[in-house]
C-alpha positions in Angstrom: 132.5 16.4 155.7 135.0 17.3 153.0 133.0 15.5 150.5 129.9 17.4 151.2 131.9 20.6 150.9 133.2 19.5 147.6 129.6 18.5 146.4 128.4 22.1 147.4 131.2 23.9 145.7 130.6 21.8 142.5 126.9 22.7 142.7 127.6 26.4 143.0 130.0 26.3 140.1 127.4 24.4 138.0 124.8 27.1 139.0 127.0 29.9 138.0 127.7 28.4 134.7 124.0 27.7 133.9 122.7 31.0 135.2 120.9 33.2 132.5 122.4 36.2 134.5 126.0 37.2 133.9 128.1 36.7 137.2 131.6 37.8 137.7 133.8 37.4 140.9 136.4 40.1 141.0 139.0 41.6 143.2 138.6 45.2 144.5 140.8 46.5 141.6 138.4 44.8 139.1 140.7 41.7 138.3 138.5 38.9 137.2 138.6 35.7 139.4 135.5 33.8 138.1 133.2 34.5 135.2 130.4 32.5 134.0 129.4 31.9 130.3 126.6 34.5 130.2 129.0 37.1 131.4 131.6 36.1 128.8 128.9 36.3 126.1 127.9 39.8 127.0 131.4 41.2 127.7 133.5 39.4 124.9 132.3 41.7 122.0 133.4 44.8 124.2 136.7 43.3 125.5 138.0 42.2 122.2 139.2 39.0 123.9 140.8 40.4 127.0 138.5 39.7 130.0 141.2 40.0 132.7 139.8 43.1 134.4 136.1 44.1 134.4 136.8 47.8 135.1 139.1 48.0 132.1 136.5 46.3 129.8 133.8 48.8 130.8 136.0 51.9 131.2 134.9 53.4 127.8 131.2 53.0 128.8 131.2 53.4 132.6 134.5 55.2 133.7 133.0 55.7 137.2 133.1 52.1 138.2 136.7 52.2 139.7 135.9 55.3 141.7 132.7 53.9 143.1 134.4 50.7 144.3 137.3 52.5 145.8 135.0 55.1 147.8 132.8 52.3 149.1 134.1 52.1 152.7 132.0 49.3 154.2 133.3 45.7 154.3 130.1 44.3 152.8 127.2 45.7 151.0 125.6 46.9 147.7 127.8 49.3 145.7 125.5 49.9 142.9 122.3 48.2 141.9 121.0 47.9 138.3 123.2 50.6 136.8 122.3 51.2 133.2 125.3 51.2 130.9 124.4 52.5 127.4 126.6 51.0 124.7 127.2 52.8 121.4 125.5 51.5 118.4 127.7 48.8 116.8 130.1 48.7 119.8 129.9 45.0 120.1 128.7 44.0 116.7 125.3 43.9 115.0 123.6 41.6 117.6 125.4 42.9 120.7 123.3 44.5 123.5 122.5 48.2 123.4 122.1 48.5 127.2 123.6 46.5 130.1 122.2 46.4 133.6 125.1 46.1 136.2 125.1 45.3 139.9 128.1 45.4 142.2 128.2 44.0 145.7 131.2 43.8 148.1 131.1 40.2 149.7 134.2 40.8 152.0 137.1 43.1 152.2 138.9 42.0 149.0 136.0 40.5 146.7 133.2 41.9 144.6 130.4 40.1 142.9 129.1 41.6 139.7 125.8 40.8 138.0 125.3 41.6 134.3 122.0 41.5 132.4 121.1 42.5 128.9 118.6 45.3 129.6 118.0 46.2 125.9 114.4 44.9 125.8 113.6 46.6 129.1 114.9 49.9 128.0 113.1 49.7 124.7 109.9 48.9 126.5 110.3 51.7 128.9 111.0 54.2 126.1 107.9 53.0 124.3 105.8 53.4 127.4 107.3 56.8 128.0 106.6 57.8 124.3 103.0 56.7 124.6 102.7 58.8 127.8 104.4 61.8 126.2 102.1 61.4 123.2 99.1 61.3 125.4 100.2 64.5 127.3 100.9 66.1 123.8 97.4 65.3 122.8 95.6 66.4 126.0 94.7 70.0 127.2 96.2 70.5 130.5 93.5 72.8 131.9 90.5 70.7 131.1 91.9 67.3 130.4 90.0 67.1 127.2 91.8 66.1 123.9 93.5 69.1 122.4 93.8 70.4 118.8 96.5 67.8 117.9 94.2 65.0 118.9 91.3 66.4 117.0 93.4 66.6 113.9 94.4 63.0 114.2 90.9 61.7 114.7 89.5 64.0 112.1 92.0 62.9 109.5 90.9 59.3 109.9 87.2 60.3 110.0 87.5 62.4 106.9 89.4 59.9 104.9 87.0 57.0 105.6 84.5 56.1 102.8 81.0 56.6 104.0 77.6 54.8 103.1 74.5 56.5 102.2 72.9 56.4 105.6 73.6 56.0 109.1 77.4 56.7 108.6 77.6 60.6 108.7 80.0 62.6 110.8 80.4 66.2 111.8 82.7 68.6 113.3 81.7 71.5 115.5 83.8 74.5 116.5 82.2 76.1 119.7 83.5 79.6 120.8 82.5 81.7 123.8 81.1 85.0 122.6 83.0 87.9 124.3 84.9 85.7 126.7 87.6 88.3 127.1 85.0 90.2 129.2 85.1 87.5 131.8 88.9 87.8 132.2 88.9 91.6 132.1 86.1 91.8 134.7 86.9 89.0 137.1 90.4 87.9 136.2 92.1 85.0 134.6 91.6 82.6 137.5 87.8 82.9 137.2 88.2 82.6 133.4 90.0 79.3 133.8 87.4 78.0 136.2 84.7 79.0 133.8 86.5 77.1 130.9 86.7 74.0 133.2 82.9 74.3 133.9 82.2 74.5 130.2 84.2 71.4 129.5 82.4 69.5 132.3 79.1 70.5 130.8 80.2 69.7 127.3 81.3 66.2 128.6 77.9 65.7 130.4 75.9 66.6 127.2 77.8 64.1 125.2 77.8 61.2 127.6 78.6 57.7 126.3 75.9 55.2 125.1 76.0 53.5 128.4 73.5 56.2 129.6 71.4 55.8 126.4 67.8 57.2 127.0 68.5 58.6 130.5 68.0 62.4 131.0 71.2 64.3 131.6 72.0 64.9 135.4 72.6 68.6 135.3 71.2 69.3 138.8 74.2 67.8 140.4 76.4 70.4 138.7 74.1 73.4 139.7 74.0 72.2 143.4 77.8 71.9 143.4 78.2 75.5 142.4 75.6 77.1 144.6 72.4 76.5 142.6 68.9 75.9 143.9 67.8 73.1 141.6 66.0 71.3 144.5 63.6 74.2 144.9 62.4 74.2 141.3 58.7 73.7 140.6 57.9 69.9 139.8 56.2 71.0 136.4 59.3 73.1 135.4 61.5 70.0 136.3 59.4 67.6 134.2 59.7 69.9 131.3 63.3 70.2 131.6 63.8 66.4 132.0 61.9 65.9 128.8 64.1 68.4 127.1 67.3 66.8 128.4 66.0 63.4 127.3 65.7 64.8 123.8 69.2 66.1 124.2 70.5 62.7 125.3 68.7 60.9 122.5 70.2 63.2 119.9 73.6 63.1 121.4 73.5 59.2 121.5 72.6 59.1 117.8 76.2 60.0 117.4 77.9 56.7 118.1 81.2 58.5 118.6 81.2 62.0 120.3 84.6 63.5 121.2 84.7 66.8 123.0 88.0 68.7 122.8 89.5 72.1 123.7 91.3 73.4 120.7 92.2 77.0 121.8 91.8 79.5 124.8 88.0 79.8 124.7 87.3 77.5 121.7 86.1 73.9 122.0 85.4 71.2 119.3 83.1 68.2 119.1 83.7 65.4 116.8 80.5 63.4 115.9 80.5 60.0 114.0 78.0 57.4 113.1 75.1 59.9 112.7 71.9 58.9 111.1 71.9 62.2 109.1 73.5 65.5 109.1 70.4 67.0 110.5 71.2 65.1 113.9 74.3 67.1 114.2 72.3 70.5 113.9 70.0 69.2 116.6 72.9 68.3 118.8 74.3 71.7 118.3 71.2 73.4 119.3 71.0 71.4 122.4 74.7 72.2 123.3 73.8 75.9 122.9 71.1 75.5 125.4 73.3 73.5 127.8 76.2 75.5 127.6 74.3 78.8 127.8 73.0 78.2 131.4 74.6 80.4 134.0 77.9 79.3 135.5 78.3 80.0 139.3 81.9 80.6 140.4 82.1 81.8 144.0 80.0 84.8 144.4 79.8 85.4 140.6 77.0 84.2 138.3 78.4 84.3 134.8 76.2 84.2 131.7 77.7 83.3 128.4 76.4 82.8 124.8 78.3 80.5 122.4 78.7 80.5 118.7 79.0 77.2 116.7 80.4 76.5 113.3 79.3 73.2 112.0 80.8 71.1 109.0 78.9 67.9 107.9 81.0 64.9 106.9 78.8 62.9 104.5 79.2 60.8 101.3 81.1 63.2 99.0 79.4 63.5 95.6 82.7 63.4 93.8 86.3 64.4 94.2 88.8 63.4 96.7 87.9 63.1 100.4 88.8 66.3 102.4 91.8 66.5 104.7 91.6 67.4 108.3 93.1 70.7 107.6 90.3 71.6 105.1 87.6 70.4 107.5 89.1 72.5 110.3 89.3 75.6 108.0 85.7 75.1 107.0 84.5 74.8 110.5 86.3 78.1 111.3 84.7 79.8 108.4 81.2 78.7 109.7 82.1 79.8 113.1 83.1 83.3 111.8 79.8 83.5 110.0 77.9 82.5 113.3 79.9 85.5 115.0 79.0 87.8 112.3 75.3 87.1 112.6 75.4 88.2 116.2 76.7 85.1 117.9 74.6 82.7 120.1 73.8 80.5 117.2 74.9 77.6 115.0 75.8 78.1 111.4 76.2 75.1 109.0 79.2 75.4 106.5 78.1 75.8 102.9 80.9 75.8 100.0 80.0 79.2 99.0 81.2 80.5 102.4 84.8 79.4 101.5 84.7 81.7 98.4 83.5 84.6 100.6 86.2 83.8 103.1 88.9 83.8 100.6 87.7 87.2 99.3 87.7 88.4 102.9 91.3 87.1 103.3 92.3 89.2 100.3 90.6 92.3 101.6 92.5 92.0 104.8 95.9 91.6 103.1 95.1 94.6 101.0 93.8 96.7 103.9 97.2 96.2 105.6 98.8 97.6 102.6 96.3 100.5 102.3 97.3 101.8 105.7 100.9 102.0 104.7 100.1 103.4 101.3 97.7 106.0 102.5 94.8 104.8 100.5 92.5 105.4 103.3 91.0 108.9 103.4 88.1 110.7 105.3 85.0 112.5 104.1 82.5 114.5 105.9 78.7 114.6 105.9 77.0 117.7 107.2 74.6 117.6 110.1 72.4 120.6 109.8 70.3 122.5 112.4 66.5 122.2 111.6 65.1 125.7 112.0 61.4 126.3 112.8 60.9 128.5 109.8 61.9 125.8 107.3 65.5 126.8 107.1 68.7 125.2 108.1 71.8 125.9 110.0 74.8 124.6 107.9 77.4 125.2 110.7 75.9 122.8 113.2 78.3 120.0 112.6 79.8 117.2 110.4 80.3 113.5 110.7 83.6 112.0 109.7 83.3 108.9 107.4 86.3 106.7 106.3 86.7 105.6 102.7 89.2 103.5 100.7 90.5 104.5 97.4 91.5 101.1 96.0 94.0 101.1 93.2 92.2 98.6 91.1 88.6 98.5 92.6 88.1 102.2 93.0 86.2 103.6 95.9 85.4 101.0 98.6 82.9 101.8 101.3 83.2 101.0 104.9 80.6 98.2 104.9 83.1 96.2 102.9 86.1 96.5 105.2 85.2 97.8 108.7 84.1 94.5 110.1 87.2 92.7 108.5 89.4 95.4 110.1 87.9 94.6 113.6 88.4 90.9 113.2 92.1 91.2 111.9 93.0 93.9 114.6 93.4 96.8 112.2 90.5 98.9 113.4 92.6 100.6 116.3 95.0 101.9 113.6 92.2 102.9 111.3 90.0 104.5 113.9 93.1 106.6 115.3 93.9 107.6 111.7 90.3 108.8 111.1 90.2 110.6 114.5 93.5 112.4 113.9 92.7 113.3 110.5 89.3 114.6 111.3 90.4 116.6 114.3 93.1 118.3 112.3 90.7 119.1 109.5 88.2 120.5 112.0 90.6 122.9 113.5 91.7 123.9 109.9 88.1 124.9 109.1 87.8 126.8 112.5 90.9 128.9 111.5 89.8 129.5 107.9 86.0 129.9 108.1 85.5 131.4 111.6 81.8 131.5 112.5 80.9 129.6 109.4 82.9 126.5 110.5 81.2 123.6 111.9 80.8 123.7 115.7 80.7 119.9 116.4 82.8 117.0 114.8 81.2 113.5 115.0 83.4 110.4 114.7 82.2 106.8 115.0 83.5 104.2 117.4 83.5 100.6 116.7 83.0 97.5 119.0 86.8 96.8 118.9 87.7 100.5 119.6 85.4 100.5 122.7 87.2 97.3 124.1 90.6 99.0 123.9 91.8 99.9 127.4 93.7 102.9 126.3 90.8 104.4 124.2 90.4 107.5 126.5 94.1 108.1 126.6 94.3 107.9 122.9 91.4 110.3 122.3 93.0 112.8 124.9 96.4 112.7 123.1 94.7 113.5 119.7 92.8 116.3 121.2 95.9 117.8 122.8 97.9 117.4 119.6 95.1 119.2 117.6 94.5 121.9 120.2 90.9 120.9 120.1 88.4 121.3 123.0 86.8 118.1 124.1 83.2 119.4 123.9 83.8 119.9 120.1 84.2 116.2 119.6 81.2 113.9 119.6 81.9 110.1 119.5 79.1 108.0 118.0 78.2 104.3 118.9 75.4 102.1 117.8 72.4 101.4 120.0 73.1 97.7 120.1 76.7 98.4 121.2 75.7 100.7 124.0 73.4 98.1 125.6 76.0 95.4 125.8 77.1 95.3 129.4 79.0 97.0 132.3 82.4 97.2 130.6 80.9 99.2 127.7 79.0 101.5 130.1 82.2 101.8 132.2 84.2 102.9 129.0 81.4 105.4 128.0 81.6 107.0 131.5 85.3 107.4 131.1 84.8 109.2 127.8 82.1 111.4 129.4 84.6 112.4 132.2 87.1 113.4 129.5 84.7 116.0 128.3 83.7 114.7 124.9 80.0 114.4 123.8 78.4 111.0 123.1 75.8 110.0 120.6 73.6 106.9 120.2 73.6 106.0 116.5 70.9 104.1 114.6 68.4 104.3 117.5 65.4 102.1 117.0 67.2 99.1 115.5 68.9 97.7 118.7 68.4 96.4 122.1 67.5 99.5 124.1 64.1 101.2 124.2 62.6 104.6 125.1 62.1 103.4 128.7 65.8 102.5 129.1 67.2 105.7 127.3 67.7 107.3 130.6 70.3 104.6 131.5 72.6 105.5 128.8 75.2 108.3 129.3 74.7 110.0 126.0 74.0 113.5 124.8 72.4 113.0 121.4 70.0 110.3 120.0 70.3 109.7 116.2 66.9 108.4 114.8 67.6 105.6 112.4 67.0 106.3 108.7 64.7 103.2 108.5 62.0 105.3 110.5 62.7 108.5 108.7 62.4 107.0 105.3 58.8 106.0 106.0 57.9 109.1 108.2 55.9 110.8 105.4 54.0 107.8 104.4 53.4 105.9 107.8 51.7 107.4 110.8 53.1 104.7 112.9 56.7 105.7 112.2 55.8 109.4 112.6 54.5 108.5 116.1 57.8 106.7 116.9 59.8 109.8 115.8 57.5 112.1 117.9 57.9 109.7 121.1 61.7 109.6 120.7 62.1 113.3 120.3 59.9 113.9 123.5 61.7 111.3 125.6 65.1 112.6 124.6 64.2 116.2 125.2 62.9 115.3 128.7 66.4 113.8 129.4 68.1 116.9 128.0 69.2 115.1 124.9 69.4 116.3 121.3 68.0 114.4 118.5 69.3 113.9 114.9 67.1 112.5 112.1 69.2 110.4 109.8 68.8 109.6 106.1 66.6 112.5 105.2 66.3 112.4 101.4 63.0 114.4 100.6 61.5 117.7 101.5 58.5 115.6 102.8 60.7 113.7 105.3 62.2 116.8 106.4 58.8 118.4 107.0 57.9 115.5 109.2 61.0 115.7 111.4 60.7 119.5 111.6 57.1 119.1 112.6 57.9 116.6 115.5 60.7 118.9 116.9 63.7 117.2 115.9 66.8 119.3 116.4 69.1 118.3 113.6 69.0 116.5 110.3 71.4 114.5 108.1 70.9 113.1 104.7 71.3 113.4 100.9 68.7 116.2 100.9 71.3 118.5 102.3 74.6 117.0 101.1 76.4 113.9 100.4 79.6 113.1 102.2 82.2 115.7 100.9 86.1 115.9 100.8 87.4 118.7 103.1 87.9 121.3 100.3 84.4 120.6 99.0 82.8 120.9 102.5 84.4 124.3 102.8 82.6 125.3 99.5 79.4 123.9 100.8 79.5 125.9 104.0 80.4 129.1 102.2 77.5 128.6 99.8 75.0 128.9 102.8 75.7 132.7 103.1 75.7 133.4 99.3 
């Protein structure tokens, strides 16, 4: 029996010495009783030759070991399992482990078994896995789970740098932006806005489905049903037409061998297309996306209709010069998107190199415009609006329209056409609009004090799209009126016809202005979206007939009839009419014959500085 016991002990010792895992038997105070070669190999660089006590050897790297063992009250059991011990770089020499994995188990009241493993490879593998996961998260949009701008930049850099052949190897980048998305958040809240963004992302994925579905119509009906639609009740003929259209959509999308949708900003998406037969395919895909994305979105009780603008850049075989960088392509796509917005939205614009020069000029104008506000280079001029009298005379004191101008130190006089749109895009229009309103109201009250009955009775000031979107517009107008001691009914705020017809939020803002007591005028009537039949829906006091009608009134019976109809409808609604752009006596005779209340144009006066306006008003009684 004794021989068998000896054989077992020898076998155990042989196992310990051959084990690829470091094993140490120690007393409860850390004193080493038995250690195998693997443990000695792992610990010797740290112990500097002294392996008498495991706790002492590991004290600099795991000082809590003594405490853990002392506090472990059970006679047997696991004290710690796979404890990671990080070793300082170079602590055990150039080839020493960087991480150890330590396990401690009490085997009886006085002995502890320790296991040691070199965990360097495991830790490094875990770090690489974590880095990949973090990298994936850093390149993924959290709301839509689409790739984000960083991912687009990385993919685009590879696409832009790759040489391309003459055919079948074209690429493209699209920037897709939701027109007036802010209205969704303002009307229904950010939660509905986020849901809308997610639905847009889903629809974008569906429209750019992978080549495994080549040739199949896109299954849009499932989405409609899921969100409360009635796709099942559609007429069969309409469904067939739609399937044919979606099949074309799928074929065009599949010509892009690589199609990657992404979300690059709040309401802005991007699509990377690669392997196109020609750049024209990208334009066809863009048109299909406009149709697919533009269908209504059903979110709870809401049906939301959006339009989209797309800026498109084609990546083809460059005729000469270095390949563009990702940043340059992204910049060009943004320029094309701005151009699409400037054309009214709801369309795709393909980037052309000359757009870059225009954008650079716009950037220069923006920088100079910011300085112009600080330097006082913006000023206000006034164009008279005269009353048209039946006897052929005019009433010079009817009113004036305030117009902003820019006295540039180098370029000279700059008209509003060159900078108002830029001011809207860069957020300066609020400051400019308030400056014009305050200056004009102050001048108006000065004229009233100096001229008495000769002074204009009404001051007209234009409002831009961006100003109408400001929540505090009414409060700002009210403050200016109070500061200048001006009555609200003496102020007329003018908006374009196309702007007045743009939705409930604009209508609500106009109603708030009406309650303030100011008058409202519809500018450029006849060029926008409303019509005579819908004029009664707009809360305006005055209709300003666009100069394009007036300029042809004396030579075109058609345009004279349009003026006549506008005057009659406006009068039936209790509104005044102003004929804009009158330049000849013949034009003046037509608008007088048709009963127009007021006129404005170079026939009467060009825009004037305040002091020159005073002279013009006084000249009327000489």
